C-alpha positions as CSV (number, residue, x, y, z in Angstrom):
1,X,-51.3,-80.9,-46.1
2,X,-50.8,-80.4,-42.3
3,X,-47.3,-81.6,-41.5
4,X,-46.0,-84.0,-39.0
5,X,-42.8,-82.7,-37.5
6,X,-41.1,-84.4,-34.7
7,X,-37.7,-83.6,-32.9
8,X,-35.9,-85.9,-30.9
9,X,-32.9,-86.9,-28.7
10,X,-30.5,-89.6,-28.8
11,X,-28.5,-89.0,-26.1
12,X,-26.2,-91.5,-23.7
13,X,-23.1,-91.8,-21.8
14,X,-19.7,-92.2,-23.9
15,X,-19.8,-95.4,-26.2
16,X,-23.5,-95.7,-25.6
17,X,-24.1,-96.6,-29.3
18,X,-25.6,-93.2,-30.6
19,X,-23.8,-93.4,-33.9
20,X,-24.8,-96.6,-34.9
21,X,-28.5,-95.6,-33.7
22,X,-28.6,-93.0,-35.9
23,X,-28.4,-95.5,-39.1
24,X,-30.8,-98.0,-37.5
25,X,-33.3,-95.2,-37.2
26,X,-32.2,-93.8,-40.8
27,X,-33.1,-97.3,-42.1
28,X,-36.3,-98.2,-40.2
29,X,-38.2,-94.9,-39.8
30,X,-38.0,-94.8,-43.6
31,X,-39.7,-98.1,-44.0
32,X,-43.0,-96.5,-42.5
33,X,-43.0,-93.4,-44.1
34,X,-41.0,-90.9,-42.3
35,X,-38.4,-88.5,-43.4
36,X,-35.6,-88.7,-41.8
37,X,-33.3,-85.2,-40.9
38,X,-30.2,-86.0,-39.1
39,X,-28.7,-83.0,-37.0
40,X,-24.9,-83.9,-36.2
41,X,-23.3,-83.8,-32.7
42,X,-22.3,-80.2,-32.1
43,X,-19.3,-81.2,-29.6
44,X,-17.7,-83.2,-32.1
45,X,-17.9,-81.0,-34.9
46,X,-16.3,-78.2,-32.8
47,X,-13.6,-80.6,-31.2
48,X,-12.6,-82.1,-34.4
49,X,-12.5,-78.5,-35.8
50,X,-10.1,-77.1,-33.3
51,X,-13.0,-75.3,-31.0
52,X,-12.9,-76.9,-27.4
53,X,-13.2,-75.8,-23.8
54,X,-9.1,-76.2,-23.9
55,X,-8.6,-73.9,-27.3
56,X,-11.3,-71.6,-26.1
57,X,-10.7,-68.7,-23.6
58,X,-12.7,-70.3,-20.9
59,X,-15.2,-73.4,-20.6
60,X,-18.1,-70.9,-20.0
61,X,-16.6,-69.2,-23.7
62,X,-17.0,-72.7,-25.1
63,X,-20.2,-73.5,-24.0
64,X,-21.8,-70.3,-24.9
65,X,-20.7,-71.0,-28.5
66,X,-22.0,-74.7,-28.9
67,X,-25.4,-73.9,-27.0
68,X,-25.9,-71.5,-29.7
69,X,-24.7,-73.4,-32.8
70,X,-27.2,-75.9,-31.1
71,X,-30.1,-73.8,-31.5
72,X,-29.7,-72.3,-34.9
73,X,-29.1,-75.7,-36.2
74,X,-32.1,-77.1,-34.9
75,X,-33.9,-73.8,-36.0
76,X,-32.5,-74.0,-39.7
77,X,-33.4,-77.9,-39.4
78,X,-36.5,-77.4,-38.7
79,X,-36.9,-74.1,-41.5
80,X,-36.1,-76.9,-44.2
81,X,-38.6,-79.3,-43.0
82,X,-41.1,-76.6,-43.4
83,X,-40.0,-76.3,-47.2
84,X,-39.9,-80.2,-48.0
85,X,-43.0,-82.0,-49.4
86,X,-42.9,-84.9,-46.9
87,X,-46.1,-85.2,-44.6
88,X,-43.9,-86.8,-41.9
89,X,-40.6,-85.5,-40.7
90,X,-38.4,-87.1,-38.0
91,X,-35.7,-84.4,-36.7
92,X,-32.9,-86.4,-34.8
93,X,-30.6,-84.4,-32.8
94,X,-27.0,-86.6,-32.0
95,X,-27.1,-85.1,-28.5
96,X,-29.7,-82.1,-27.5
97,X,-29.6,-78.4,-26.0
98,X,-29.1,-80.5,-22.2
99,X,-26.4,-82.5,-23.0
100,X,-23.5,-80.1,-22.0
101,X,-25.0,-79.1,-18.6
102,X,-23.0,-82.2,-17.6
103,X,-20.0,-80.1,-18.6
104,X,-20.9,-76.9,-16.6
105,X,-21.4,-75.9,-13.2
106,X,-24.5,-74.3,-12.0
107,X,-22.9,-70.6,-12.5
108,X,-21.8,-71.7,-15.9
109,X,-25.2,-72.7,-16.9
110,X,-26.8,-69.9,-15.9
111,X,-24.8,-67.5,-17.7
112,X,-25.3,-69.9,-20.7
113,X,-29.2,-69.9,-20.1
114,X,-29.0,-66.1,-19.9
115,X,-27.1,-65.6,-22.8
116,X,-29.3,-67.3,-25.1
117,X,-32.6,-66.1,-23.6
118,X,-33.9,-69.4,-22.3
119,X,-34.8,-71.3,-19.3
120,X,-33.7,-74.5,-18.2
121,X,-37.3,-76.1,-18.7
122,X,-37.5,-74.9,-22.2
123,X,-34.2,-76.3,-23.4
124,X,-35.3,-79.7,-22.3
125,X,-38.8,-79.9,-23.3
126,X,-38.5,-78.1,-26.8
127,X,-37.8,-81.5,-27.7
128,X,-40.4,-84.3,-28.4
129,X,-38.8,-87.4,-27.1
130,X,-35.6,-88.4,-25.8
131,X,-33.8,-91.7,-25.8
132,X,-30.9,-92.2,-23.4
133,X,-28.3,-95.1,-24.6
134,X,-26.5,-96.5,-21.7
135,X,-22.4,-96.3,-22.0
136,X,-20.8,-99.6,-22.5
137,X,-19.0,-98.8,-19.6
138,X,-22.6,-99.9,-17.4
139,X,-22.8,-103.9,-18.4
140,X,-21.2,-104.3,-21.3
141,X,-17.9,-102.9,-20.5
142,X,-15.5,-105.4,-22.6
143,X,-16.8,-103.1,-25.5
144,X,-16.0,-99.6,-24.1
145,X,-13.6,-98.5,-26.3
146,X,-12.6,-94.8,-27.5
147,X,-10.8,-95.7,-30.8
148,X,-14.1,-94.4,-32.9
149,X,-14.0,-91.2,-31.9
150,X,-11.1,-88.8,-31.1
151,X,-13.5,-86.5,-29.2
152,X,-14.0,-89.5,-26.6
153,X,-11.3,-89.3,-23.5
154,X,-12.6,-90.7,-21.1
155,X,-12.4,-93.9,-19.0
156,X,-14.7,-96.9,-18.3
157,X,-15.0,-95.5,-15.0
158,X,-15.7,-91.7,-16.0
159,X,-18.0,-92.8,-18.6
160,X,-19.9,-94.8,-16.2
161,X,-20.2,-91.8,-13.9
162,X,-20.8,-89.7,-17.1
163,X,-23.8,-91.5,-18.1
164,X,-25.6,-91.0,-14.7
165,X,-24.8,-87.1,-15.3
166,X,-26.7,-87.1,-18.7
167,X,-29.6,-89.2,-17.3
168,X,-29.6,-86.6,-14.6
169,X,-29.9,-83.6,-17.0
170,X,-32.9,-84.7,-18.9
171,X,-34.7,-86.1,-15.9
172,X,-38.0,-84.1,-16.2
173,X,-38.7,-84.7,-19.6
174,X,-42.2,-86.5,-20.1
175,X,-41.2,-88.6,-22.8
176,X,-37.4,-89.7,-21.8
177,X,-36.4,-93.3,-22.6
178,X,-33.3,-95.4,-20.8
179,X,-32.2,-97.7,-23.3
180,X,-29.7,-100.2,-21.2
181,X,-27.2,-103.0,-22.2
182,X,-29.6,-106.2,-21.5
183,X,-29.1,-108.4,-24.4
184,X,-26.5,-107.9,-27.3
185,X,-25.6,-104.7,-29.5
186,X,-28.3,-105.7,-31.8
187,X,-31.3,-106.1,-29.2
188,X,-30.1,-102.8,-28.0
189,X,-31.1,-101.1,-30.9
190,X,-33.7,-102.9,-31.9
191,X,-35.1,-101.9,-28.4
192,X,-34.8,-98.4,-29.3
193,X,-36.7,-98.8,-32.9
194,X,-39.3,-100.4,-31.2
195,X,-39.5,-97.3,-28.8
196,X,-39.2,-94.5,-31.6
197,X,-42.0,-96.5,-33.8
198,X,-44.3,-96.6,-30.7
199,X,-43.6,-93.1,-29.9
200,X,-44.6,-92.1,-33.8
201,X,-47.8,-93.9,-33.5
202,X,-47.4,-97.6,-35.1
203,X,-49.8,-99.7,-33.2
204,X,-48.0,-102.6,-33.1
205,X,-45.3,-101.4,-31.4
206,X,-47.1,-99.5,-28.9
207,X,-45.7,-98.9,-25.3
208,X,-46.9,-100.4,-22.2
209,X,-47.4,-98.2,-19.4
210,X,-47.1,-99.9,-16.1
211,X,-48.8,-98.0,-13.0
212,X,-48.2,-99.3,-9.3
213,X,-50.5,-98.0,-6.4
214,X,-48.0,-97.3,-3.5
215,X,-48.0,-96.2,-0.2
216,X,-47.9,-92.1,0.1
217,X,-44.2,-91.6,-0.3
218,X,-41.4,-89.4,2.4
219,X,-41.2,-86.6,-0.6
220,X,-37.9,-85.1,1.4
221,X,-36.3,-88.7,0.1
222,X,-37.9,-88.5,-3.6
223,X,-36.2,-84.9,-4.1
224,X,-33.2,-86.8,-2.4
225,X,-32.9,-89.1,-5.3
226,X,-30.5,-88.2,-7.8
227,X,-31.2,-84.8,-10.0
228,X,-34.9,-85.8,-9.2
229,X,-37.5,-83.5,-10.7
230,X,-40.9,-81.9,-9.5
231,X,-43.2,-80.9,-11.5
232,X,-47.0,-79.4,-11.8
233,X,-49.2,-81.1,-14.2
234,X,-52.7,-80.2,-15.0
235,X,-54.9,-82.4,-17.3
236,X,-57.7,-81.8,-19.0
237,X,-59.7,-84.2,-21.2
238,X,-61.5,-82.6,-24.1
239,X,-65.0,-84.3,-26.3
240,X,-64.2,-86.7,-28.0
241,X,-65.4,-89.8,-30.2
242,X,-66.4,-93.1,-28.4
243,X,-63.2,-94.7,-29.7
244,X,-60.7,-92.0,-28.8
245,X,-59.8,-90.1,-25.7
246,X,-58.6,-86.7,-26.1
247,X,-56.5,-84.5,-23.1
248,X,-54.4,-81.6,-22.8
249,X,-51.4,-81.6,-20.5
250,X,-49.5,-78.6,-18.9
251,X,-46.4,-79.7,-17.3
252,X,-43.5,-77.8,-15.8
253,X,-41.9,-75.8,-13.1
254,X,-41.0,-72.3,-11.5
255,X,-43.8,-70.5,-13.5
256,X,-42.5,-72.6,-16.7
257,X,-44.8,-74.6,-19.2
258,X,-44.8,-77.1,-22.1
259,X,-48.4,-77.7,-23.1
260,X,-49.4,-80.9,-25.2
261,X,-52.6,-82.2,-27.0
262,X,-52.4,-86.3,-26.7
263,X,-55.0,-87.9,-28.6
264,X,-55.3,-91.9,-27.7
265,X,-57.6,-94.0,-30.2
266,X,-58.5,-97.7,-30.3
267,X,-59.2,-99.1,-34.0
268,X,-60.3,-101.9,-35.1
269,X,-56.8,-103.9,-34.5
270,X,-57.4,-103.3,-31.1
271,X,-54.0,-102.2,-30.6
272,X,-53.8,-98.6,-29.0
273,X,-52.2,-95.8,-31.0
274,X,-51.2,-92.4,-29.0
275,X,-50.1,-89.2,-30.9
276,X,-48.5,-86.0,-29.0
277,X,-48.9,-82.4,-30.5
278,X,-47.2,-80.0,-29.0
279,X,-49.2,-76.5,-28.5
280,X,-48.9,-73.0,-27.8
281,X,-49.6,-71.4,-24.8
282,X,-52.8,-69.7,-26.9
283,X,-53.5,-72.9,-28.6
284,X,-54.0,-74.6,-24.9
285,X,-56.1,-71.6,-23.9
286,X,-58.2,-72.0,-26.9
287,X,-59.1,-76.0,-26.7
288,X,-59.3,-75.7,-23.0
289,X,-62.9,-74.2,-24.1
290,X,-63.3,-77.7,-25.9
291,X,-63.3,-79.6,-21.8
292,X,-65.9,-82.2,-21.6
293,X,-67.5,-80.7,-18.3
294,X,-67.9,-85.0,-17.6
295,X,-64.3,-84.9,-16.0
296,X,-63.0,-82.9,-13.8
297,X,-59.8,-81.1,-14.3
298,X,-56.7,-82.8,-12.4
299,X,-53.7,-80.8,-11.0
300,X,-51.0,-83.6,-9.9
301,X,-47.5,-82.9,-8.3
302,X,-45.3,-85.5,-10.4
303,X,-41.7,-86.5,-9.2
304,X,-39.5,-88.1,-11.8
305,X,-36.0,-89.6,-11.1
306,X,-34.1,-92.3,-13.0
307,X,-32.9,-95.5,-10.7
308,X,-30.8,-98.6,-11.5
309,X,-31.5,-97.5,-15.6
310,X,-35.3,-97.2,-15.1
311,X,-37.1,-93.8,-15.3
312,X,-40.0,-93.4,-12.4
313,X,-42.7,-91.0,-12.7
314,X,-44.5,-91.0,-8.9
315,X,-48.0,-88.6,-9.0
316,X,-49.1,-87.4,-6.1
317,X,-53.1,-86.2,-6.1
318,X,-54.8,-83.6,-3.7
319,X,-57.3,-85.7,-3.0
320,X,-55.2,-88.9,-1.6
321,X,-53.1,-88.7,1.3
322,X,-52.3,-92.1,1.8
323,X,-51.4,-93.4,-1.4
324,X,-49.8,-92.3,-4.7
325,X,-49.3,-94.0,-8.5
326,X,-46.1,-94.8,-9.5
327,X,-45.8,-95.2,-13.3
328,X,-43.0,-96.7,-15.4
329,X,-43.1,-96.9,-19.5
330,X,-42.0,-100.3,-21.2
331,X,-42.8,-101.8,-24.4
332,X,-45.5,-104.3,-24.2
333,X,-43.6,-107.6,-24.8
334,X,-40.7,-106.6,-22.5
335,X,-41.2,-108.8,-19.2
336,X,-38.3,-107.1,-17.2
337,X,-38.9,-106.9,-13.5
338,X,-39.5,-103.4,-12.5
339,X,-37.0,-102.6,-9.0
340,X,-38.2,-99.8,-6.8
341,X,-35.8,-98.0,-4.3
342,X,-36.6,-99.9,-1.2
343,X,-38.0,-97.3,0.7
344,X,-40.9,-97.0,-1.8
345,X,-43.7,-99.2,-0.6
346,X,-45.6,-100.8,-3.8
347,X,-49.0,-102.2,-2.6
348,X,-50.2,-103.7,-6.3
349,X,-49.5,-103.4,-10.0
350,X,-52.9,-101.8,-11.1
351,X,-52.3,-101.5,-14.7
352,X,-55.1,-103.2,-15.7
353,X,-57.4,-102.2,-12.5
354,X,-60.3,-99.9,-13.8
355,X,-60.3,-98.3,-10.7
356,X,-57.3,-96.4,-11.2
357,X,-57.4,-95.8,-14.8
358,X,-57.0,-92.2,-15.7
359,X,-60.4,-91.2,-16.9
360,X,-61.7,-92.7,-13.2
361,X,-59.2,-90.5,-11.3
362,X,-60.5,-87.8,-13.2
363,X,-63.6,-88.7,-12.2
364,X,-63.2,-89.0,-8.2
365,X,-64.1,-85.0,-7.1
């Protein structure tokens, strides 16, 4: 039996609803046939047990311990998942390895990375998806409280600033979703469940990727966006049946990459299903031998940033010098208007324009 084990992160600013979200995920994903495993928040475990930055010798001493425990918990949960008879297993991390990046300066973070023998790209992209729950301090301040978590000590103003920093820490992840406070709390949880259900391949909840043609942006301004990330991406289409599209994606920066195989299907229901599978470098190289020669390998530069609780991906292609593509992920039943930074010049929405479909772009040169 081939197991489908996925690992996701639930993150966000203080009082964003993470603890409640974990219960919602467990209840709803079980209905879809998933075994749900929950990795508790490491910081809360440590602090309530008496281990904290202010009880350790230094903040760096504490952060090294927390990162080591976080990674060890994840390793053991995955080991346990591999031993289980269930075919589909979802591992849910109440915060992930990059969350405590917020509580470190650059020198401390570099020391922690050295301690665990990893780099930032590896830590960020070890998870299949990341869901950021915006703090109640941004848009629902009347519900912000510290009463339900003794490890939470931030004021609403501090919580809002922290929320931005958590988004910054995860910016660059290929499947980052920001769940804001529009509507009431139940609607927020429903939004989260729809996003996760879509990620897990439910055709009735598929995401709607909005694509916009924009004029070639000022890359210096792009990199001036709060903690923007620049990625190099290579996309290769493989031979596939008529009702499927399969491609490989190599993504990363600084010589560190992650590899994915993505399959998109259009079954009889006409609802698109998209499934991602993480690959090793060896698997990626082997699958490259199955490339479809009808489509060229496409290399592009992607700039990722968050703006007003929306996660943007701007793709620059080497064969265009006057235009680019902006991508925003949202569910198909969401009518929310996308707000762009005023220095990005949007030409048109090309989501349904066949000239800007991925396969068409891959055949342009």
